C-alpha positions in Angstrom: 0.0 0.0 0.0 1.5 3.3 -1.1 1.5 6.3 1.1 1.6 10.0 0.3 5.4 10.1 1.1 6.6 7.4 -1.3 4.2 7.8 -4.2 5.8 9.3 -7.4 3.4 10.4 -10.2 4.2 9.7 -13.9 5.1 13.4 -14.5 7.3 14.6 -11.6 6.2 17.6 -9.6 9.3 19.6 -10.7 8.6 19.1 -14.4 6.4 21.6 -16.2 4.4 20.4 -19.2 1.4 21.9 -21.1 -1.9 21.4 -19.4 -4.6 24.0 -19.5 -4.0 25.1 -23.1 -6.3 26.5 -25.8 -6.3 23.1 -27.5 -7.3 21.2 -24.4 -10.0 23.7 -23.4 -11.6 23.8 -26.9 -11.5 20.0 -27.3 -12.7 19.5 -23.7 -15.7 21.8 -24.1 -16.6 20.2 -27.4 -16.6 16.7 -25.8 -18.5 18.0 -22.7 -21.3 19.2 -24.9 -21.3 16.1 -27.1 -21.2 13.5 -24.3 -23.6 15.6 -22.2 -26.2 15.6 -25.0 -25.6 11.9 -25.8 -25.9 10.9 -22.1 -29.0 13.0 -21.6 -30.7 11.1 -24.4 -29.5 7.8 -23.1 -30.4 8.5 -19.5 -33.9 9.6 -20.4 -34.4 6.4 -22.4 -33.0 3.8 -20.0 -32.5 5.6 -16.7 -28.7 5.1 -16.7 -25.7 7.1 -18.0 -22.2 6.0 -18.6 -18.9 7.6 -17.7 -17.4 9.7 -20.4 -13.9 10.0 -18.9 -12.3 7.0 -20.8 -13.7 7.7 -24.3 -12.9 11.4 -23.8 -9.3 10.5 -22.8 -9.0 8.1 -25.8 -10.2 10.7 -28.3 -7.9 13.4 -26.9 -4.9 11.1 -27.0 -5.8 10.2 -30.6 -6.2 13.9 -31.7 -3.3 15.4 -29.7 -0.8 12.6 -30.4 -1.6 11.5 -33.9 -3.1 14.5 -35.6 -1.3 17.3 -33.8 1.9 15.4 -33.3 2.1 16.6 -29.7 3.3 14.5 -26.7 1.5 16.0 -23.7 -0.3 13.5 -21.5 -1.4 16.2 -19.0 -3.0 18.2 -21.9 -5.0 15.1 -22.7 -5.9 14.8 -19.0 -7.4 18.3 -19.0 -9.5 17.3 -22.1 -11.0 14.3 -20.3 -11.5 16.4 -17.1 -13.5 19.0 -19.0 -15.2 16.5 -21.2 -16.5 14.2 -18.4 -18.2 17.1 -16.7 -20.8 17.1 -19.4 -21.9 13.6 -18.8 -22.1 14.1 -15.0 -24.1 17.3 -15.2 -26.4 15.7 -17.7 -27.0 12.8 -15.3 -28.0 15.1 -12.5 -30.2 17.2 -14.7 -32.2 14.4 -16.5 -32.9 12.6 -13.2 -34.9 15.6 -12.0 -35.6 18.5 -14.4 -38.0 16.7 -16.8 -40.5 16.8 -13.9 -41.1 20.5 -14.7 -42.0 19.5 -18.3 -44.3 16.7 -17.1 -46.2 19.1 -14.8 -46.4 21.6 -17.6 -48.0 18.9 -19.9 -50.6 18.4 -17.1 -51.4 22.1 -16.9 -50.1 22.4 -13.4 -47.4 25.0 -14.2 -45.6 26.6 -17.1 -42.5 25.1 -18.6 -39.2 26.4 -17.2 -37.4 28.6 -19.7 -33.9 27.7 -20.9 -32.5 30.5 -18.7 -33.9 28.9 -15.6 -32.7 25.5 -16.5 -29.2 26.9 -17.3 -28.9 28.7 -14.0 -30.1 25.8 -11.9 -27.6 23.4 -13.7 -24.8 26.0 -13.5 -25.3 26.6 -9.7 -25.5 22.9 -9.0 -22.4 22.1 -11.0 -20.3 24.9 -9.6 -21.3 24.0 -6.0 -20.3 20.3 -6.7 -16.8 21.4 -7.8 -16.2 23.8 -5.0 -17.6 21.4 -2.3 -15.2 18.7 -3.6 -12.0 20.9 -3.6 -11.5 20.7 0.2 -11.9 16.9 0.1 -9.0 16.3 -2.4 -6.3 16.2 0.2 -8.2 13.9 2.5 -9.6 11.5 -0.1 -7.2 11.5 -3.0 -3.8 12.1 -1.3 -4.1 10.8 2.3 -6.1 7.7 1.2 -4.1 6.8 -1.9 -3.8 3.1 -1.9 -7.0 2.8 0.2 -9.6 4.3 -2.0 -9.2 2.8 -5.5 -11.3 5.2 -7.6 -11.8 2.6 -10.4 -12.7 4.9 -13.2 -10.0 7.3 -12.3 -7.3 4.6 -12.3 -8.6 3.1 -15.5 -8.5 6.5 -17.2 -4.9 7.0 -16.1 -4.0 3.6 -17.5 -5.5 4.4 -20.9 -3.5 7.6 -21.1 -0.3 5.9 -19.9 -0.6 3.5 -22.8 1.0 6.3 -24.8 0.9 5.7 -28.5 -1.5 2.9 -27.9 -4.0 5.5 -26.9 -4.1 6.7 -30.5 -5.0 3.3 -31.9 -7.6 2.9 -29.2 -9.3 6.1 -30.4 -10.3 4.3 -33.6 -12.5 2.0 -31.6 -14.4 4.9 -30.1 -14.9 6.5 -33.6 -15.8 3.2 -35.2 -18.5 2.6 -32.6 -19.8 6.1 -33.1 -20.1 5.6 -36.8 -21.6 2.1 -36.7 -24.3 3.0 -34.1 -25.1 6.3 -35.9 -25.9 4.3 -39.1 -28.1 1.7 -37.3 -29.9 4.4 -35.3 -30.7 6.3 -38.5 -32.0 3.1 -40.2 -34.1 2.1 -37.1 -35.5 5.4 -36.0 -35.0 7.7 -39.0 -35.8 5.6 -42.0 -37.8 3.1 -39.9 -36.9 0.2 -42.2 -37.0 -2.2 -39.3 -38.9 -2.2 -36.0 -37.0 -0.9 -32.9 -38.5 -3.6 -30.7 -39.2 -7.3 -31.1 -42.1 -8.2 -28.8 -43.9 -11.4 -28.1 -47.3 -11.4 -26.4 -50.1 -14.0 -26.5 -53.0 -13.1 -24.2 -54.7 -16.4 -24.9 -51.8 -18.3 -23.5 -50.5 -16.0 -20.7 -51.2 -12.3 -20.0 -47.5 -11.3 -19.8 -45.0 -10.1 -22.4 -41.4 -10.5 -23.3 -39.2 -9.1 -26.0 -36.1 -7.0 -26.7 -35.2 -3.6 -28.2 -32.5 -3.7 -31.0 -30.6 -0.5 -30.2 -26.8 -0.6 -30.2 -26.5 2.0 -27.3 -28.9 0.1 -25.1 -27.0 -3.2 -25.6 -23.8 -1.2 -25.0 -25.0 -0.2 -21.5 -25.3 -3.9 -20.7 -21.8 -4.6 -22.0 -20.2 -1.8 -19.9 -22.2 -2.6 -16.8 -21.4 -6.3 -17.1 -23.4 -9.5 -16.7 -24.0 -9.1 -13.0 -25.7 -5.7 -13.1 -27.5 -6.5 -16.4 -28.9 -9.7 -14.9 -30.3 -7.9 -11.9 -32.1 -5.4 -14.2 -33.4 -8.1 -16.4 -34.7 -10.0 -13.3 -36.6 -6.9 -12.2 -38.1 -6.6 -15.7 -39.2 -10.3 -15.7 -40.7 -9.9 -12.3 -42.9 -7.0 -13.4 -43.9 -8.1 -17.0 -44.1 -11.9 -16.4 -45.3 -12.1 -12.8 -46.9 -8.8 -11.6 -48.7 -7.9 -14.7 -50.3 -11.4 -15.1 -51.3 -11.3 -11.5 -53.1 -7.9 -12.1 -54.9 -9.3 -15.2 -55.9 -12.6 -13.6 -56.9 -11.3 -10.1 -57.3 -7.5 -10.4 -60.3 -6.2 -8.6 -62.4 -3.0 -8.5 -60.2 -1.1 -6.0 -57.2 -0.7 -8.3 -59.5 0.0 -11.2 -61.4 2.8 -9.5 -58.2 4.4 -8.1 -56.2 4.6 -11.3 -58.3 4.0 -14.3 -61.5 6.0 -13.9 -63.7 3.0 -13.3 -62.4 0.9 -16.2 -61.7 -2.7 -15.2 -58.3 -4.2 -15.5 -59.6 -6.6 -18.1 -60.8 -3.7 -20.3 -57.5 -1.9 -19.9 -55.6 -5.1 -20.8 -57.8 -5.7 -23.8 -57.3 -2.2 -25.1 -53.5 -1.9 -24.5 -52.1 -5.2 -23.6 -49.4 -5.7 -20.9 -47.9 -2.3 -21.6 -51.2 -0.6 -20.5 -51.2 -2.5 -17.2 -47.5 -1.4 -16.7 -48.4 2.2 -17.4 -51.6 2.3 -15.2 -50.4 0.1 -12.3 -47.1 -1.7 -12.0 -44.8 1.2 -12.8 -45.9 2.6 -9.4 -44.6 -0.6 -7.8 -41.3 0.0 -9.7 -41.3 3.6 -8.4 -41.7 2.4 -4.8 -38.9 -0.1 -5.3 -36.6 2.5 -6.8 -37.2 5.0 -4.0 -36.6 2.4 -1.4 -33.5 1.2 -3.1 -32.0 4.7 -3.0 -32.7 5.1 0.7 -31.5 1.6 1.5 -28.2 2.4 -0.2 -27.8 5.5 1.9 -28.6 3.7 5.1 -26.1 1.0 4.4 -23.4 3.6 3.9 -24.1 5.6 7.1 -20.8 4.7 8.8 -18.9 5.6 5.7 -20.9 8.8 5.3 -20.2 9.9 8.9 -16.4 9.2 8.5 -16.2 11.1 5.3 -18.2 14.1 6.6 -15.9 14.5 9.6 -12.8 14.3 7.3 -14.3 16.8 4.9 -14.7 19.4 7.7 -11.1 18.9 8.7 -10.1 19.3 5.0 -11.1 22.9 5.0 -8.1 23.7 7.3 -5.5 22.2 4.9 -6.9 22.7 1.4 -5.1 24.9 -1.0 -1.9 25.4 0.9 0.5 23.3 -1.1 3.6 25.0 -2.7 4.6 22.0 -4.8 2.9 22.1 -8.3 1.1 18.7 -7.8 -0.3 19.9 -4.4 -1.8 23.3 -5.5 -5.6 23.6 -5.2 -7.7 26.7 -5.9 -7.2 28.9 -2.8 -9.5 28.0 0.0 -10.5 31.6 0.5 -11.7 31.7 -3.1 -13.6 28.4 -2.5 -15.4 29.7 0.6 -16.3 33.0 -1.1 -17.6 31.1 -4.2 -19.7 28.8 -2.1 -21.2 31.8 -0.2 -21.9 33.6 -3.4 -23.5 30.6 -5.1 -25.7 29.9 -2.0 -26.9 33.5 -2.1 -27.6 33.2 -5.8 -29.8 30.1 -5.2 -31.9 32.3 -2.9 -31.8 35.7 -4.6 -31.8 35.0 -8.4 -35.4 35.6 -9.5 -35.4 32.8 -12.1 -34.9 30.1 -9.4 -38.0 29.2 -7.4 -36.1 28.7 -4.1 -36.7 30.6 -0.9 -34.2 31.3 1.9 -35.3 28.0 3.6 -34.6 26.2 0.4 -31.2 27.8 0.0 -30.3 26.6 3.5 -31.4 23.1 2.6 -29.3 23.2 -0.6 -26.0 24.2 1.2 -26.5 21.7 4.0 -27.5 18.7 1.9 -25.2 19.8 -0.9 -22.0 19.7 1.1 -23.2 16.5 2.9 -23.9 14.6 -0.3 -20.8 16.0 -2.1 -18.7 14.3 0.6 -20.8 11.1 0.4 -20.5 11.0 -3.4 -16.8 11.8 -3.5 -16.0 8.9 -1.1 -18.5 6.4 -2.5 -17.2 6.7 -6.1 -13.7 6.0 -4.7 -15.0 2.6 -3.6 -17.8 1.5 -5.9 -17.1 3.7 -8.9 -19.2 6.4 -10.6 -21.5 3.9 -12.4 -22.7 2.5 -9.0 -23.0 5.9 -7.3 -26.7 6.2 -6.0 -27.0 9.9 -7.1 -30.8 9.5 -7.7 -31.1 8.0 -4.2 -29.5 11.0 -2.7 -31.9 13.2 -4.6 -34.9 11.2 -3.4 -33.7 11.5 0.2 -33.3 15.3 -0.3 -36.8 15.5 -1.9 -38.5 13.7 1.0 -37.0 16.0 3.6 -37.2 19.2 1.5 -40.8 18.7 0.4 -41.9 18.0 4.0 -40.1 21.2 5.2 -41.5 23.3 2.4 -45.0 22.1 3.1 -44.7 22.7 6.8 -43.4 26.3 6.2 -46.3 27.1 3.9 -44.8 26.5 0.5 -47.4 24.1 -0.9 -49.1 23.7 -4.3 -47.4 24.4 -7.6 -44.9 26.8 -6.0 -43.8 24.2 -3.4 -43.5 21.5 -6.1 -41.4 23.8 -8.2 -39.1 24.7 -5.2 -38.8 21.0 -4.3 -37.7 19.8 -7.7 -35.3 22.8 -8.1 -33.7 21.9 -4.7 -33.6 18.2 -5.7 -32.0 19.1 -9.1 -29.2 21.2 -7.6 -28.4 18.4 -5.0 -28.5 15.7 -7.7 -26.1 17.7 -9.9 -23.9 18.5 -6.9 -23.5 14.8 -6.0 -22.9 13.8 -9.7 -20.3 16.6 -10.3 -18.5 16.0 -7.0 -18.1 12.3 -7.8 -16.8 13.1 -11.3 -14.4 15.7 -10.0 -12.9 13.2 -7.5 -12.4 10.6 -10.2 -10.7 13.2 -12.4 -8.5 14.4 -9.6 -7.5 10.8 -8.9 -6.4 10.4 -12.6 -4.5 13.7 -12.3 -2.8 12.6 -9.0 -1.5 9.4 -10.7 -0.3 11.3 -13.8 1.2 14.2 -12.0 -1.3 16.9 -13.0 -1.7 20.3 -11.3 -4.9 20.0 -9.2 -5.7 23.7 -9.6 -5.7 23.5 -13.3 -7.9 20.4 -13.3 -10.3 22.2 -11.0 -10.4 25.2 -13.4 -11.0 22.7 -16.2 -13.9 21.1 -14.3 -15.5 24.6 -13.8 -15.1 25.3 -17.6 -16.8 21.9 -18.4 -19.7 22.7 -16.0 -20.3 26.1 -17.5 -20.3 24.8 -21.1 -22.5 21.8 -20.2 -25.0 24.0 -18.2 -25.5 26.2 -21.3 -26.1 23.2 -23.5 -28.4 21.1 -21.2 -31.4 23.5 -21.4 -31.5 23.4 -25.2 -31.0 19.6 -25.2 -34.0 19.1 -22.8 -36.2 21.5 -24.8 -35.2 19.7 -28.1 -36.0 16.2 -26.8 -39.3 17.3 -25.2 -40.4 19.0 -28.4 -39.6 16.0 -30.4 -41.1 13.2 -28.3 -42.1 14.5 -24.9 -40.9 13.2 -21.5 -42.7 10.2 -20.1 -43.3 8.9 -23.6 -42.2 5.5 -25.0 -39.2 7.1 -26.6 -38.1 9.1 -23.5 -39.5 7.3 -20.3 -37.5 9.6 -18.0 -37.9 7.0 -15.2 -36.1 8.9 -12.3 -37.7 12.2 -13.1 -41.2 10.6 -13.3 -40.6 8.8 -10.0 -39.4 12.0 -8.2 -42.4 13.9 -9.6 -44.7 11.2 -8.0 -42.8 11.5 -4.7 -43.3 15.2 -4.5 -47.0 15.0 -5.5 -47.6 12.2 -3.0 -46.2 14.4 -0.1 -47.9 17.6 -1.3 -51.3 16.3 -2.3 -51.5 12.8 -1.0 -52.8 11.5 -4.4 -50.4 8.6 -5.0 -51.6 5.0 -5.0 -49.6 4.3 -1.8 -50.7 0.6 -1.8 -48.8 0.0 -5.0 -45.8 2.1 -3.8 -45.7 0.1 -0.6 -45.7 -3.2 -2.6 -42.6 -1.9 -4.4 -41.0 -0.9 -1.1 -41.5 -4.3 0.4 -40.2 -6.0 -2.8 -37.0 -3.9 -2.5 -36.6 -4.9 1.2 -37.0 -8.6 0.3 -34.5 -8.2 -2.6 -32.0 -6.5 -0.2 -32.4 -9.2 2.4 -31.6 -12.0 0.0 -28.4 -10.2 -1.0 -29.3 -8.8 -4.4 -28.2 -5.2 -5.1 -31.6 -3.4 -4.9 -31.0 -0.3 -7.2 -30.4 -2.1 -10.5 -33.1 -4.6 -9.7 -35.5 -1.7 -8.9 -34.6 0.1 -12.1 -35.4 -3.2 -13.9 -38.9 -3.4 -12.2 -39.6 0.2 -13.3 -38.5 0.0 -17.0 -40.0 -2.0 -19.8 -38.8 -5.6 -20.0 -37.9 -5.1 -23.7 -35.3 -2.5 -22.7 -33.9 -4.7 -19.9 -33.6 -7.6 -22.2 -31.5 -5.6 -24.7 -29.2 -4.6 -21.8 -29.1 -8.3 -20.8 -27.8 -9.2 -24.2 -24.9 -6.8 -23.8 -24.2 -8.3 -20.4 -24.1 -11.8 -22.0 -21.6 -10.6 -24.6 -19.4 -9.2 -21.9 -19.7 -12.5 -19.9 -18.4 -14.3 -23.0 -15.2 -12.1 -23.1 -14.9 -12.3 -19.3 -14.5 -16.1 -19.6 -11.2 -15.8 -21.6 -8.6 -17.6 -19.5 -5.6 -15.6 -20.7 -5.7 -12.6 -18.4 -3.9 -10.3 -20.9 -6.2 -11.2 -23.7 -9.2 -10.9 -21.5 -8.2 -7.4 -20.4 -7.5 -6.3 -23.9 -10.7 -7.7 -25.3 -12.9 -6.2 -22.5 -11.3 -2.8 -22.8 -11.6 -2.7 -26.6 -15.3 -3.7 -26.2 -15.8 -0.9 -23.6 -14.3 1.7 -25.9 -16.4 0.5 -28.9 -19.6 0.5 -26.8 -18.8 3.9 -25.5 -18.5 5.1 -29.1 -21.8 3.4 -29.9 -23.6 5.2 -27.0 -22.2 8.5 -28.2 -23.0 7.9 -31.8 -26.6 6.8 -31.2 -27.1 9.6 -28.7 -26.0 12.2 -31.3 -28.2 10.8 -34.0 -31.1 10.8 -31.5 -30.5 14.5 -31.0 -30.4 14.9 -34.8 -33.7 13.0 -35.2 -35.2 15.2 -32.6 -34.4 18.2 -34.7 -35.9 16.5 -37.7 -39.1 15.8 -35.7 -39.5 19.4 -34.8 -39.3 20.5 -38.5 -41.3 17.6 -39.9 -38.4 16.0 -41.7 -39.0 12.8 -39.8 -42.2 12.2 -41.8 -40.4 12.8 -45.1 -37.6 10.2 -44.5 -39.9 7.7 -42.9 -40.0 4.7 -45.2 -42.2 2.4 -43.1 -45.3 3.4 -45.1 -43.8 1.6 -48.0 -43.1 -1.5 -46.0 -46.1 -3.4 -44.5 -44.7 -6.6 -43.1 -46.8 -8.9 -41.0 -45.8 -9.0 -37.3 -43.8 -12.3 -37.5 -41.7 -11.1 -40.4 -41.2 -7.6 -38.8 -40.0 -9.4 -35.7 -37.6 -11.5 -37.8 -36.2 -8.4 -39.5 -35.6 -6.7 -36.1 -33.9 -9.8 -34.8 -31.7 -9.9 -37.9 -30.6 -6.3 -37.4 -29.9 -7.0 -33.7 -27.8 -10.1 -34.6 -25.7 -7.8 -36.9 -25.2 -5.4 -34.0 -24.0 -8.2 -31.7 -21.8 -9.8 -34.4 -20.2 -6.5 -35.2 -19.2 -5.9 -31.5 -17.8 -9.5 -31.2 -15.9 -9.3 -34.5 -14.5 -5.9 -33.8 -13.3 -6.9 -30.3 -11.6 -10.1 -31.6 -10.0 -8.2 -34.5 -8.6 -5.5 -32.2 -7.5 -8.3 -29.8 -5.4 -10.0 -32.5 -3.8 -6.7 -33.4 -2.9 -5.9 -29.8 
């Protein structure tokens, strides 16, 4: 185990190399906007985002080393630092902000304008960075060798590969191009169905099937077979067990409560299993998801307490280093910035948060920034329960707001704004800590990385509002194309506390399912997400997990590592490529171009043949991933 005293970074402290340059800033901001938009689209579809640090690092290595003929690993590090901020800010925003749009569609309130969204995202992102700066010495330096920070170390390894980083960049770009083509064929030209579904009500009132999207499958590959199987198990429970139970045994109570008097049989006959999921069982999934987030926090209470005490001590030592690799942004600037941002949360007219809300933001913000920064050091950013932290905040904040007289639409607006800022704070703090770990291993200047993180937050905040408006205009949040699971669930939590109009019986069923799942030793959050989302989406993720399992079984450790890493890069590219085409198609939908390029009207295949065409396309996607990985493995 290495300590602070004997650790030597790749670039010595006394050596000065280019870091925060015009090249690194421009590239970083471009990647922050691209990966932020792509992850916003992905997260609104499947409820999960993926880390952008490694693909951003690979792209920067390829451009800076191969195209610009420069040899500056710390410059590439700044690119990934700025670029990854876009993904993290998008994650925090999409888990909460679409609730505003959902309420607007119901006539409860007006849509927030882009300025409001930008300011909320900007304040949350900047608070996340500034809250994390005092933690760097305690978590990154003093606990080096104790906290692994898996993504941070992996990103450093990619960049330390040197010239190999340039060849790896081709995998990311290949994945982007491949997925872009397939996404355009599936959702643009609509030559093949996006989903293969099997449902036979005469035999059994459940449903099974799979989507055929490269990005969704890529999520399963990156998460691995374990997490993918938990999600798929949750989907099977809902669509093959709970929905049939409702159809076979549903009574008048649930019909009157949720369907305006229509019977379960009538709803099922009109819309099939999907209608039962929409009217009833998604509330069970919401209960499981909320319980999973809170359970994750309760399990980590000792870790939370330890981290919080260490964070308070960190304020006394942060920013005082004279050695290049120990210099943070000055602690006085950090404290002034936190005070100014907190006042802005309260005083800026565009933000619907009172003084009480601002106090909640600063207390919960710093608390969950410390929690997030330490938790990602152990479990990684992909397993960081950011939405769980937001749920816990919403429960407390909504109760306080209601007790202090802020009820109705105004109270709901304030609650979701508070939850959004906290969610973004936790996401950005976790991302910043991973990036600072990468920089610590490489020998970067912390102050320059922190400035880069701030630049990434600012660029992403200005882009996220336009992205959300674009996606909502094209498809609408809560639709089949953009389920927005976390935001929908948080909307229901706030409504349930403010108005008491939730079907609490179904929510409690989900809560108890989550408790049972936790007691038998299954990670509850991925399982709960699976219960909430359509089984077809979970099945597609499961296929990606199976492909990853295949490569994980390679006995030669070096070949296995090379294969898995190549696959991760290719899948990261596919996620980015499909996300970008998704944004393009949203633009087409707004201007009516989608109807012009839609060729499905010329193809009228019967359902069995349509399903076969979808399966054929999905098989090509899987085969391409396998062949690409093997080909790259032989070259390695």
